[in-house]
N, CA, C, O and CB atoms as a CASP TS submission, in Angstrom:
PFRMAT TS
TARGET T0000
AUTHOR 0000-0000-0000
METHOD Language model
MODEL 1
PARENT N/A
ATOM      1  N   UNK     1     141.659 168.319 237.719  1.00  0.00           N
ATOM      2  CA  UNK     1     140.857 167.369 236.987  1.00  0.00           C
ATOM      3  C   UNK     1     139.871 166.752 237.996  1.00  0.00           C
ATOM      4  O   UNK     1     140.257 166.355 239.095  1.00  0.00           O
ATOM      5  CB  UNK     1     141.758 166.271 236.284  1.00  0.00           C
ATOM      6  N   UNK     2     138.610 166.684 237.604  1.00  0.00           N
ATOM      7  CA  UNK     2     137.597 166.118 238.476  1.00  0.00           C
ATOM      8  C   UNK     2     137.506 164.605 238.163  1.00  0.00           C
ATOM      9  O   UNK     2     137.386 164.175 237.015  1.00  0.00           O
ATOM     10  CB  UNK     2     136.200 166.846 238.279  1.00  0.00           C
ATOM     11  N   UNK     3     137.570 163.849 239.245  1.00  0.00           N
ATOM     12  CA  UNK     3     137.464 162.397 239.116  1.00  0.00           C
ATOM     13  C   UNK     3     136.054 162.025 239.448  1.00  0.00           C
ATOM     14  O   UNK     3     135.517 162.431 240.478  1.00  0.00           O
ATOM     15  CB  UNK     3     138.476 161.645 240.033  1.00  0.00           C
ATOM     16  N   UNK     4     135.434 161.232 238.556  1.00  0.00           N
ATOM     17  CA  UNK     4     134.069 160.816 238.811  1.00  0.00           C
ATOM     18  C   UNK     4     134.055 159.308 239.116  1.00  0.00           C
ATOM     19  O   UNK     4     134.992 158.581 238.787  1.00  0.00           O
ATOM     20  CB  UNK     4     133.151 161.154 237.595  1.00  0.00           C
ATOM     21  N   UNK     5     132.990 158.877 239.737  1.00  0.00           N
ATOM     22  CA  UNK     5     132.836 157.482 240.100  1.00  0.00           C
ATOM     23  C   UNK     5     132.554 156.647 238.830  1.00  0.00           C
ATOM     24  O   UNK     5     131.963 157.144 237.871  1.00  0.00           O
ATOM     25  CB  UNK     5     131.691 157.315 241.147  1.00  0.00           C
ATOM     26  N   UNK     6     132.986 155.381 238.843  1.00  0.00           N
ATOM     27  CA  UNK     6     132.736 154.540 237.674  1.00  0.00           C
ATOM     28  C   UNK     6     131.248 154.355 237.434  1.00  0.00           C
ATOM     29  O   UNK     6     130.462 154.211 238.371  1.00  0.00           O
ATOM     30  CB  UNK     6     133.407 153.184 237.842  1.00  0.00           C
ATOM     31  N   UNK     7     130.873 154.362 236.148  1.00  0.00           N
ATOM     32  CA  UNK     7     129.483 154.170 235.760  1.00  0.00           C
ATOM     33  C   UNK     7     129.179 152.686 235.663  1.00  0.00           C
ATOM     34  O   UNK     7     129.952 151.916 235.092  1.00  0.00           O
ATOM     35  CB  UNK     7     129.182 154.874 234.425  1.00  0.00           C
ATOM     36  N   UNK     8     128.042 152.293 236.228  1.00  0.00           N
ATOM     37  CA  UNK     8     127.709 150.898 236.220  1.00  0.00           C
ATOM     38  C   UNK     8     126.974 150.590 234.884  1.00  0.00           C
ATOM     39  O   UNK     8     126.040 151.277 234.471  1.00  0.00           O
ATOM     40  CB  UNK     8     126.832 150.528 237.474  1.00  0.00           C
ATOM     41  N   UNK     9     127.461 149.524 234.259  1.00  0.00           N
ATOM     42  CA  UNK     9     126.814 149.096 232.983  1.00  0.00           C
ATOM     43  C   UNK     9     125.967 147.910 233.289  1.00  0.00           C
ATOM     44  O   UNK     9     126.439 146.917 233.843  1.00  0.00           O
ATOM     45  CB  UNK     9     127.863 148.749 231.856  1.00  0.00           C
ATOM     46  N   UNK    10     124.689 148.011 232.924  1.00  0.00           N
ATOM     47  CA  UNK    10     123.733 146.917 233.199  1.00  0.00           C
ATOM     48  C   UNK    10     123.526 146.107 231.947  1.00  0.00           C
ATOM     49  O   UNK    10     123.303 146.670 230.875  1.00  0.00           O
ATOM     50  CB  UNK    10     122.374 147.465 233.712  1.00  0.00           C
ATOM     51  N   UNK    11     123.592 144.845 232.054  1.00  0.00           N
ATOM     52  CA  UNK    11     123.414 143.921 230.925  1.00  0.00           C
ATOM     53  C   UNK    11     121.957 143.461 230.919  1.00  0.00           C
ATOM     54  O   UNK    11     121.470 142.895 231.898  1.00  0.00           O
ATOM     55  CB  UNK    11     124.400 142.687 231.023  1.00  0.00           C
ATOM     56  N   UNK    12     121.266 143.712 229.798  1.00  0.00           N
ATOM     57  CA  UNK    12     119.870 143.350 229.676  1.00  0.00           C
ATOM     58  C   UNK    12     119.707 142.060 228.878  1.00  0.00           C
ATOM     59  O   UNK    12     120.615 141.671 228.144  1.00  0.00           O
ATOM     60  CB  UNK    12     119.088 144.478 229.022  1.00  0.00           C
ATOM     61  N   UNK    13     118.583 141.405 229.010  1.00  0.00           N
ATOM     62  CA  UNK    13     118.296 140.184 228.283  1.00  0.00           C
ATOM     63  C   UNK    13     118.236 140.439 226.781  1.00  0.00           C
ATOM     64  O   UNK    13     118.648 139.594 225.986  1.00  0.00           O
ATOM     65  CB  UNK    13     116.989 139.579 228.767  1.00  0.00           C
ATOM     66  N   UNK    14     117.728 141.590 226.400  1.00  0.00           N
ATOM     67  CA  UNK    14     117.691 141.918 224.970  1.00  0.00           C
ATOM     68  C   UNK    14     119.129 142.016 224.407  1.00  0.00           C
ATOM     69  O   UNK    14     119.380 141.620 223.269  1.00  0.00           O
ATOM     70  CB  UNK    14     116.918 143.261 224.738  1.00  0.00           C
ATOM     71  N   UNK    15     120.037 142.531 225.190  1.00  0.00           N
ATOM     72  CA  UNK    15     121.428 142.636 224.725  1.00  0.00           C
ATOM     73  C   UNK    15     122.028 141.250 224.546  1.00  0.00           C
ATOM     74  O   UNK    15     122.734 140.996 223.570  1.00  0.00           O
ATOM     75  CB  UNK    15     122.279 143.461 225.718  1.00  0.00           C
ATOM     76  N   UNK    16     121.746 140.347 225.496  1.00  0.00           N
ATOM     77  CA  UNK    16     122.250 138.977 225.379  1.00  0.00           C
ATOM     78  C   UNK    16     121.672 138.267 224.154  1.00  0.00           C
ATOM     79  O   UNK    16     122.385 137.536 223.466  1.00  0.00           O
ATOM     80  CB  UNK    16     121.920 138.184 226.645  1.00  0.00           C
ATOM     81  N   UNK    17     120.369 138.482 223.879  1.00  0.00           N
ATOM     82  CA  UNK    17     119.743 137.858 222.705  1.00  0.00           C
ATOM     83  C   UNK    17     120.385 138.383 221.421  1.00  0.00           C
ATOM     84  O   UNK    17     120.665 137.626 220.491  1.00  0.00           O
ATOM     85  CB  UNK    17     118.213 138.127 222.691  1.00  0.00           C
ATOM     86  N   UNK    18     120.610 139.695 221.396  1.00  0.00           N
ATOM     87  CA  UNK    18     121.209 140.278 220.211  1.00  0.00           C
ATOM     88  C   UNK    18     122.634 139.759 220.018  1.00  0.00           C
ATOM     89  O   UNK    18     123.039 139.482 218.889  1.00  0.00           O
ATOM     90  CB  UNK    18     121.202 141.807 220.308  1.00  0.00           C
ATOM     91  N   UNK    19     123.394 139.624 221.096  1.00  0.00           N
ATOM     92  CA  UNK    19     124.753 139.043 221.020  1.00  0.00           C
ATOM     93  C   UNK    19     124.735 137.633 220.471  1.00  0.00           C
ATOM     94  O   UNK    19     125.524 137.286 219.592  1.00  0.00           O
ATOM     95  CB  UNK    19     125.412 139.039 222.396  1.00  0.00           C
ATOM     96  N   UNK    20     123.847 136.837 220.984  1.00  0.00           N
ATOM     97  CA  UNK    20     123.797 135.421 220.557  1.00  0.00           C
ATOM     98  C   UNK    20     123.406 135.326 219.034  1.00  0.00           C
ATOM     99  O   UNK    20     123.937 134.495 218.297  1.00  0.00           O
ATOM    100  CB  UNK    20     122.749 134.615 221.457  1.00  0.00           C
ATOM    101  N   UNK    21     122.478 136.193 218.612  1.00  0.00           N
ATOM    102  CA  UNK    21     122.085 136.181 217.193  1.00  0.00           C
ATOM    103  C   UNK    21     123.235 136.559 216.291  1.00  0.00           C
ATOM    104  O   UNK    21     123.460 135.928 215.258  1.00  0.00           O
ATOM    105  CB  UNK    21     120.920 137.128 216.953  1.00  0.00           C
ATOM    106  N   UNK    22     123.980 137.610 216.688  1.00  0.00           N
ATOM    107  CA  UNK    22     125.130 138.066 215.875  1.00  0.00           C
ATOM    108  C   UNK    22     126.211 137.009 215.864  1.00  0.00           C
ATOM    109  O   UNK    22     126.844 136.764 214.837  1.00  0.00           O
ATOM    110  CB  UNK    22     125.703 139.402 216.414  1.00  0.00           C
ATOM    111  N   UNK    23     126.420 136.384 217.006  1.00  0.00           N
ATOM    112  CA  UNK    23     127.438 135.299 217.105  1.00  0.00           C
ATOM    113  C   UNK    23     127.115 134.137 216.201  1.00  0.00           C
ATOM    114  O   UNK    23     127.999 133.591 215.542  1.00  0.00           O
ATOM    115  CB  UNK    23     127.552 134.795 218.542  1.00  0.00           C
ATOM    116  N   UNK    24     125.827 133.747 216.166  1.00  0.00           N
ATOM    117  CA  UNK    24     125.417 132.635 215.258  1.00  0.00           C
ATOM    118  C   UNK    24     125.621 133.004 213.840  1.00  0.00           C
ATOM    119  O   UNK    24     126.093 132.182 213.055  1.00  0.00           O
ATOM    120  CB  UNK    24     123.960 132.250 215.464  1.00  0.00           C
ATOM    121  N   UNK    25     125.276 134.245 213.458  1.00  0.00           N
ATOM    122  CA  UNK    25     125.487 134.686 212.065  1.00  0.00           C
ATOM    123  C   UNK    25     126.961 134.664 211.702  1.00  0.00           C
ATOM    124  O   UNK    25     127.316 134.219 210.611  1.00  0.00           O
ATOM    125  CB  UNK    25     124.921 136.099 211.851  1.00  0.00           C
ATOM    126  N   UNK    26     127.812 135.126 212.576  1.00  0.00           N
ATOM    127  CA  UNK    26     129.253 135.109 212.249  1.00  0.00           C
ATOM    128  C   UNK    26     129.773 133.707 212.122  1.00  0.00           C
ATOM    129  O   UNK    26     130.574 133.412 211.234  1.00  0.00           O
ATOM    130  CB  UNK    26     130.056 135.849 213.304  1.00  0.00           C
ATOM    131  N   UNK    27     129.309 132.808 213.033  1.00  0.00           N
ATOM    132  CA  UNK    27     129.799 131.443 212.944  1.00  0.00           C
ATOM    133  C   UNK    27     129.342 130.761 211.641  1.00  0.00           C
ATOM    134  O   UNK    27     130.104 130.032 211.007  1.00  0.00           O
ATOM    135  CB  UNK    27     129.325 130.639 214.157  1.00  0.00           C
ATOM    136  N   UNK    28     128.103 131.011 211.265  1.00  0.00           N
ATOM    137  CA  UNK    28     127.584 130.463 210.035  1.00  0.00           C
ATOM    138  C   UNK    28     128.366 130.985 208.832  1.00  0.00           C
ATOM    139  O   UNK    28     128.690 130.215 207.929  1.00  0.00           O
ATOM    140  CB  UNK    28     126.108 130.795 209.893  1.00  0.00           C
ATOM    141  N   UNK    29     128.674 132.281 208.809  1.00  0.00           N
ATOM    142  CA  UNK    29     129.421 132.877 207.713  1.00  0.00           C
ATOM    143  C   UNK    29     130.821 132.325 207.688  1.00  0.00           C
ATOM    144  O   UNK    29     131.377 132.094 206.614  1.00  0.00           O
ATOM    145  CB  UNK    29     129.449 134.397 207.830  1.00  0.00           C
ATOM    146  N   UNK    30     131.406 132.106 208.851  1.00  0.00           N
ATOM    147  CA  UNK    30     132.773 131.578 208.897  1.00  0.00           C
ATOM    148  C   UNK    30     132.822 130.149 208.386  1.00  0.00           C
ATOM    149  O   UNK    30     133.768 129.782 207.689  1.00  0.00           O
ATOM    150  CB  UNK    30     133.326 131.642 210.323  1.00  0.00           C
ATOM    151  N   UNK    31     131.818 129.324 208.718  1.00  0.00           N
ATOM    152  CA  UNK    31     131.761 127.948 208.251  1.00  0.00           C
ATOM    153  C   UNK    31     131.619 127.912 206.705  1.00  0.00           C
ATOM    154  O   UNK    31     132.264 127.106 206.033  1.00  0.00           O
ATOM    155  CB  UNK    31     130.575 127.198 208.934  1.00  0.00           C
ATOM    156  N   UNK    32     130.782 128.782 206.174  1.00  0.00           N
ATOM    157  CA  UNK    32     130.617 128.865 204.733  1.00  0.00           C
ATOM    158  C   UNK    32     131.877 129.269 204.008  1.00  0.00           C
ATOM    159  O   UNK    32     132.205 128.706 202.964  1.00  0.00           O
ATOM    160  CB  UNK    32     129.537 129.821 204.406  1.00  0.00           C
ATOM    161  N   UNK    33     132.593 130.248 204.557  1.00  0.00           N
ATOM    162  CA  UNK    33     133.808 130.727 203.933  1.00  0.00           C
ATOM    163  C   UNK    33     134.919 129.699 204.072  1.00  0.00           C
ATOM    164  O   UNK    33     135.759 129.578 203.181  1.00  0.00           O
ATOM    165  CB  UNK    33     134.232 132.057 204.542  1.00  0.00           C
ATOM    166  N   UNK    34     134.938 128.965 205.162  1.00  0.00           N
ATOM    167  CA  UNK    34     135.943 127.890 205.330  1.00  0.00           C
ATOM    168  C   UNK    34     135.688 126.777 204.300  1.00  0.00           C
ATOM    169  O   UNK    34     136.629 126.258 203.699  1.00  0.00           O
ATOM    170  CB  UNK    34     135.897 127.302 206.792  1.00  0.00           C
ATOM    171  N   UNK    35     134.449 126.425 204.106  1.00  0.00           N
ATOM    172  CA  UNK    35     134.136 125.396 203.108  1.00  0.00           C
ATOM    173  C   UNK    35     134.542 125.851 201.708  1.00  0.00           C
ATOM    174  O   UNK    35     135.098 125.076 200.929  1.00  0.00           O
ATOM    175  CB  UNK    35     132.634 125.057 203.138  1.00  0.00           C
ATOM    176  N   UNK    36     134.261 127.094 201.404  1.00  0.00           N
ATOM    177  CA  UNK    36     134.633 127.620 200.086  1.00  0.00           C
ATOM    178  C   UNK    36     136.135 127.656 199.919  1.00  0.00           C
ATOM    179  O   UNK    36     136.649 127.356 198.842  1.00  0.00           O
ATOM    180  CB  UNK    36     134.055 129.016 199.879  1.00  0.00           C
ATOM    181  N   UNK    37     136.846 128.023 200.977  1.00  0.00           N
ATOM    182  CA  UNK    37     138.349 128.031 200.902  1.00  0.00           C
ATOM    183  C   UNK    37     138.879 126.628 200.696  1.00  0.00           C
ATOM    184  O   UNK    37     139.836 126.438 199.946  1.00  0.00           O
ATOM    185  CB  UNK    37     138.978 128.637 202.202  1.00  0.00           C
ATOM    186  N   UNK    38     138.293 125.661 201.329  1.00  0.00           N
ATOM    187  CA  UNK    38     138.753 124.270 201.209  1.00  0.00           C
ATOM    188  C   UNK    38     138.500 123.751 199.834  1.00  0.00           C
ATOM    189  O   UNK    38     139.298 122.963 199.326  1.00  0.00           O
ATOM    190  CB  UNK    38     138.071 123.374 202.229  1.00  0.00           C
ATOM    191  N   UNK    39     137.410 124.161 199.192  1.00  0.00           N
ATOM    192  CA  UNK    39     137.077 123.698 197.834  1.00  0.00           C
ATOM    193  C   UNK    39     138.054 124.294 196.831  1.00  0.00           C
ATOM    194  O   UNK    39     138.467 123.610 195.894  1.00  0.00           O
ATOM    195  CB  UNK    39     135.618 124.081 197.458  1.00  0.00           C
ATOM    196  N   UNK    40     138.420 125.519 197.007  1.00  0.00           N
ATOM    197  CA  UNK    40     139.251 126.240 196.030  1.00  0.00           C
ATOM    198  C   UNK    40     140.773 126.123 196.238  1.00  0.00           C
ATOM    199  O   UNK    40     141.555 126.691 195.475  1.00  0.00           O
ATOM    200  CB  UNK    40     138.879 127.681 196.060  1.00  0.00           C
ATOM    201  N   UNK    41     141.172 125.396 197.257  1.00  0.00           N
ATOM    202  CA  UNK    41     142.600 125.359 197.524  1.00  0.00           C
ATOM    203  C   UNK    41     143.340 124.573 196.418  1.00  0.00           C
ATOM    204  O   UNK    41     142.817 123.578 195.915  1.00  0.00           O
ATOM    205  CB  UNK    41     142.864 124.727 198.913  1.00  0.00           C
ATOM    206  N   UNK    42     144.519 125.005 196.051  1.00  0.00           N
ATOM    207  CA  UNK    42     145.267 124.286 194.972  1.00  0.00           C
ATOM    208  C   UNK    42     145.834 122.978 195.420  1.00  0.00           C
ATOM    209  O   UNK    42     146.224 122.179 194.569  1.00  0.00           O
ATOM    210  CB  UNK    42     146.396 125.138 194.450  1.00  0.00           C
ATOM    211  N   UNK    43     145.911 122.691 196.739  1.00  0.00           N
ATOM    212  CA  UNK    43     146.478 121.425 197.197  1.00  0.00           C
ATOM    213  C   UNK    43     145.631 120.251 196.756  1.00  0.00           C
ATOM    214  O   UNK    43     146.157 119.154 196.566  1.00  0.00           O
ATOM    215  CB  UNK    43     146.619 121.421 198.707  1.00  0.00           C
ATOM    216  N   UNK    44     144.329 120.450 196.588  1.00  0.00           N
ATOM    217  CA  UNK    44     143.474 119.370 196.183  1.00  0.00           C
ATOM    218  C   UNK    44     143.799 118.933 194.758  1.00  0.00           C
ATOM    219  O   UNK    44     143.691 117.749 194.439  1.00  0.00           O
ATOM    220  CB  UNK    44     142.019 119.780 196.302  1.00  0.00           C
ATOM    221  N   UNK    45     144.204 119.892 193.876  1.00  0.00           N
ATOM    222  CA  UNK    45     144.470 119.583 192.533  1.00  0.00           C
ATOM    223  C   UNK    45     145.909 119.169 192.307  1.00  0.00           C
ATOM    224  O   UNK    45     146.248 118.670 191.234  1.00  0.00           O
ATOM    225  CB  UNK    45     144.126 120.721 191.696  1.00  0.00           C
ATOM    226  N   UNK    46     146.739 119.364 193.276  1.00  0.00           N
ATOM    227  CA  UNK    46     148.157 119.070 193.128  1.00  0.00           C
ATOM    228  C   UNK    46     148.444 117.673 193.694  1.00  0.00           C
ATOM    229  O   UNK    46     147.808 117.232 194.651  1.00  0.00           O
ATOM    230  CB  UNK    46     149.026 120.151 193.843  1.00  0.00           C
ATOM    231  N   UNK    47     149.415 116.993 193.077  1.00  0.00           N
ATOM    232  CA  UNK    47     149.801 115.710 193.567  1.00  0.00           C
ATOM    233  C   UNK    47     151.039 115.792 194.467  1.00  0.00           C
ATOM    234  O   UNK    47     151.523 114.784 194.981  1.00  0.00           O
ATOM    235  CB  UNK    47     150.048 114.787 192.413  1.00  0.00           C
ATOM    236  N   UNK    48     151.532 117.011 194.641  1.00  0.00           N
ATOM    237  CA  UNK    48     152.740 117.180 195.468  1.00  0.00           C
ATOM    238  C   UNK    48     152.361 117.054 196.946  1.00  0.00           C
ATOM    239  O   UNK    48     151.272 117.424 197.384  1.00  0.00           O
ATOM    240  CB  UNK    48     153.424 118.567 195.191  1.00  0.00           C
ATOM    241  N   UNK    49     153.329 116.508 197.681  1.00  0.00           N
ATOM    242  CA  UNK    49     153.105 116.426 199.112  1.00  0.00           C
ATOM    243  C   UNK    49     153.366 117.755 199.784  1.00  0.00           C
ATOM    244  O   UNK    49     153.875 118.684 199.156  1.00  0.00           O
ATOM    245  CB  UNK    49     153.976 115.355 199.723  1.00  0.00           C
ATOM    246  N   UNK    50     153.035 117.851 201.006  1.00  0.00           N
ATOM    247  CA  UNK    50     153.238 119.100 201.773  1.00  0.00           C
ATOM    248  C   UNK    50     154.687 119.475 201.780  1.00  0.00           C
ATOM    249  O   UNK    50     155.017 120.642 201.569  1.00  0.00           O
ATOM    250  CB  UNK    50     152.732 118.960 203.216  1.00  0.00           C
ATOM    251  N   UNK    51     155.563 118.539 202.013  1.00  0.00           N
ATOM    252  CA  UNK    51     156.997 118.817 202.044  1.00  0.00           C
ATOM    253  C   UNK    51     157.517 119.286 200.710  1.00  0.00           C
ATOM    254  O   UNK    51     158.352 120.188 200.650  1.00  0.00           O
ATOM    255  CB  UNK    51     157.755 117.598 202.475  1.00  0.00           C
ATOM    256  N   UNK    52     157.022 118.672 199.606  1.00  0.00           N
ATOM    257  CA  UNK    52     157.462 119.100 198.296  1.00  0.00           C
ATOM    258  C   UNK    52     157.062 120.537 197.988  1.00  0.00           C
ATOM    259  O   UNK    52     157.806 121.284 197.353  1.00  0.00           O
ATOM    260  CB  UNK    52     156.908 118.182 197.250  1.00  0.00           C
ATOM    261  N   UNK    53     155.875 120.905 198.449  1.00  0.00           N
ATOM    262  CA  UNK    53     155.407 122.298 198.272  1.00  0.00           C
ATOM    263  C   UNK    53     156.304 123.249 199.044  1.00  0.00           C
ATOM    264  O   UNK    53     156.684 124.306 198.539  1.00  0.00           O
ATOM    265  CB  UNK    53     153.931 122.457 198.741  1.00  0.00           C
ATOM    266  N   UNK    54     156.638 122.870 200.264  1.00  0.00           N
ATOM    267  CA  UNK    54     157.500 123.735 201.081  1.00  0.00           C
ATOM    268  C   UNK    54     158.868 123.822 200.471  1.00  0.00           C
ATOM    269  O   UNK    54     159.425 124.918 200.420  1.00  0.00           O
ATOM    270  CB  UNK    54     157.598 123.224 202.520  1.00  0.00           C
ATOM    271  N   UNK    55     159.455 122.724 199.999  1.00  0.00           N
ATOM    272  CA  UNK    55     160.762 122.758 199.394  1.00  0.00           C
ATOM    273  C   UNK    55     160.763 123.650 198.159  1.00  0.00           C
ATOM    274  O   UNK    55     161.697 124.426 197.957  1.00  0.00           O
ATOM    275  CB  UNK    55     161.215 121.354 199.040  1.00  0.00           C
ATOM    276  N   UNK    56     159.737 123.549 197.338  1.00  0.00           N
ATOM    277  CA  UNK    56     159.653 124.384 196.152  1.00  0.00           C
ATOM    278  C   UNK    56     159.548 125.853 196.525  1.00  0.00           C
ATOM    279  O   UNK    56     160.109 126.708 195.840  1.00  0.00           O
ATOM    280  CB  UNK    56     158.466 123.974 195.297  1.00  0.00           C
ATOM    281  N   UNK    57     158.838 126.155 197.601  1.00  0.00           N
ATOM    282  CA  UNK    57     158.646 127.540 197.993  1.00  0.00           C
ATOM    283  C   UNK    57     159.939 128.160 198.478  1.00  0.00           C
ATOM    284  O   UNK    57     160.213 129.324 198.185  1.00  0.00           O
ATOM    285  CB  UNK    57     157.588 127.641 199.067  1.00  0.00           C
ATOM    286  N   UNK    58     160.763 127.382 199.237  1.00  0.00           N
ATOM    287  CA  UNK    58     161.987 127.950 199.740  1.00  0.00           C
ATOM    288  C   UNK    58     163.201 127.697 198.843  1.00  0.00           C
ATOM    289  O   UNK    58     164.310 128.139 199.145  1.00  0.00           O
ATOM    290  CB  UNK    58     162.248 127.413 201.093  1.00  0.00           C
ATOM    291  N   UNK    59     162.980 126.995 197.759  1.00  0.00           N
ATOM    292  CA  UNK    59     164.076 126.760 196.834  1.00  0.00           C
ATOM    293  C   UNK    59     165.008 125.667 197.210  1.00  0.00           C
ATOM    294  O   UNK    59     166.151 125.663 196.752  1.00  0.00           O
ATOM    295  CB  UNK    59     164.835 127.960 196.677  1.00  0.00           C
ATOM    296  N   UNK    60     164.591 124.745 198.013  1.00  0.00           N
ATOM    297  CA  UNK    60     165.416 123.598 198.424  1.00  0.00           C
ATOM    298  C   UNK    60     165.288 122.461 197.437  1.00  0.00           C
ATOM    299  O   UNK    60     164.180 122.049 197.095  1.00  0.00           O
ATOM    300  CB  UNK    60     165.022 123.119 199.824  1.00  0.00           C
ATOM    301  N   UNK    61     166.424 121.948 196.976  1.00  0.00           N
ATOM    302  CA  UNK    61     166.411 120.811 196.033  1.00  0.00           C
ATOM    303  C   UNK    61     166.974 119.621 196.802  1.00  0.00           C
ATOM    304  O   UNK    61     168.185 119.570 197.018  1.00  0.00           O
ATOM    305  CB  UNK    61     167.263 121.112 194.700  1.00  0.00           C
ATOM    306  N   UNK    62     166.176 118.688 197.212  1.00  0.00           N
ATOM    307  CA  UNK    62     166.674 117.563 198.025  1.00  0.00           C
ATOM    308  C   UNK    62     167.410 116.450 197.268  1.00  0.00           C
ATOM    309  O   UNK    62     167.778 115.428 197.848  1.00  0.00           O
ATOM    310  CB  UNK    62     165.534 116.956 198.737  1.00  0.00           C
ATOM    311  N   UNK    63     167.617 116.667 195.964  1.00  0.00           N
ATOM    312  CA  UNK    63     168.356 115.643 195.201  1.00  0.00           C
ATOM    313  C   UNK    63     169.768 115.544 195.698  1.00  0.00           C
ATOM    314  O   UNK    63     170.416 116.569 195.906  1.00  0.00           O
ATOM    315  CB  UNK    63     168.352 115.958 193.698  1.00  0.00           C
ATOM    316  N   UNK    64     170.284 114.318 195.901  1.00  0.00           N
ATOM    317  CA  UNK    64     171.646 114.188 196.374  1.00  0.00           C
ATOM    318  C   UNK    64     172.677 114.569 195.289  1.00  0.00           C
ATOM    319  O   UNK    64     172.504 114.264 194.110  1.00  0.00           O
ATOM    320  CB  UNK    64     171.886 112.763 196.850  1.00  0.00           C
ATOM    321  N   UNK    65     173.724 115.227 195.720  1.00  0.00           N
ATOM    322  CA  UNK    65     174.796 115.597 194.817  1.00  0.00           C
ATOM    323  C   UNK    65     175.695 114.392 194.541  1.00  0.00           C
ATOM    324  O   UNK    65     175.949 113.607 195.454  1.00  0.00           O
ATOM    325  CB  UNK    65     175.612 116.760 195.401  1.00  0.00           C
ATOM    326  N   UNK    66     176.175 114.224 193.329  1.00  0.00           N
ATOM    327  CA  UNK    66     177.066 113.083 193.063  1.00  0.00           C
ATOM    328  C   UNK    66     178.379 113.172 193.817  1.00  0.00           C
ATOM    329  O   UNK    66     178.978 114.246 193.884  1.00  0.00           O
ATOM    330  CB  UNK    66     177.349 112.981 191.586  1.00  0.00           C
ATOM    331  N   UNK    67     178.831 112.088 194.375  1.00  0.00           N
ATOM    332  CA  UNK    67     180.098 112.055 195.091  1.00  0.00           C
ATOM    333  C   UNK    67     181.243 111.939 194.087  1.00  0.00           C
ATOM    334  O   UNK    67     181.070 111.346 193.022  1.00  0.00           O
ATOM    335  CB  UNK    67     180.131 110.880 196.106  1.00  0.00           C
ATOM    336  N   UNK    68     182.409 112.497 194.413  1.00  0.00           N
ATOM    337  CA  UNK    68     183.549 112.438 193.476  1.00  0.00           C
ATOM    338  C   UNK    68     183.942 111.006 193.147  1.00  0.00           C
ATOM    339  O   UNK    68     184.411 110.747 192.039  1.00  0.00           O
ATOM    340  CB  UNK    68     184.754 113.175 194.061  1.00  0.00           C
ATOM    341  N   UNK    69     183.765 110.064 194.075  1.00  0.00           N
ATOM    342  CA  UNK    69     184.159 108.666 193.773  1.00  0.00           C
ATOM    343  C   UNK    69     183.230 107.999 192.795  1.00  0.00           C
ATOM    344  O   UNK    69     183.613 107.010 192.171  1.00  0.00           O
ATOM    345  CB  UNK    69     184.207 107.843 195.040  1.00  0.00           C
ATOM    346  N   UNK    70     182.015 108.505 192.634  1.00  0.00           N
ATOM    347  CA  UNK    70     181.045 107.844 191.736  1.00  0.00           C
ATOM    348  C   UNK    70     181.034 108.503 190.365  1.00  0.00           C
ATOM    349  O   UNK    70     180.384 107.985 189.458  1.00  0.00           O
ATOM    350  CB  UNK    70     179.628 107.880 192.344  1.00  0.00           C
ATOM    351  N   UNK    71     181.730 109.633 190.173  1.00  0.00           N
ATOM    352  CA  UNK    71     181.764 110.280 188.902  1.00  0.00           C
ATOM    353  C   UNK    71     182.612 109.504 187.892  1.00  0.00           C
ATOM    354  O   UNK    71     183.655 108.964 188.260  1.00  0.00           O
ATOM    355  CB  UNK    71     182.280 111.676 189.062  1.00  0.00           C
ATOM    356  N   UNK    72     182.190 109.438 186.638  1.00  0.00           N
ATOM    357  CA  UNK    72     183.028 108.738 185.611  1.00  0.00           C
ATOM    358  C   UNK    72     184.280 109.569 185.334  1.00  0.00           C
ATOM    359  O   UNK    72     184.227 110.799 185.329  1.00  0.00           O
ATOM    360  CB  UNK    72     182.217 108.505 184.260  1.00  0.00           C
ATOM    361  N   UNK    73     185.396 108.896 185.105  1.00  0.00           N
ATOM    362  CA  UNK    73     186.686 109.555 184.844  1.00  0.00           C
ATOM    363  C   UNK    73     186.913 109.723 183.389  1.00  0.00           C
ATOM    364  O   UNK    73     187.945 110.257 182.983  1.00  0.00           O
ATOM    365  CB  UNK    73     187.829 108.779 185.443  1.00  0.00           C
TER
END
């Protein structure tokens, strides 16, 4: 197998300008999508707290169980 020397990659100003333009477009698109996601989230319409949502998701019922001494005979 023939081994060749590494090729040098030169960075040009036009490449930097293109990179910055694409980066700005992506950032703008990300901000718009984040705002849309925040508007459409169900947490805004729900009165449940974060912990109540988690408990419902995992099936945890934090209500205390009645103790045998407090049950009517």
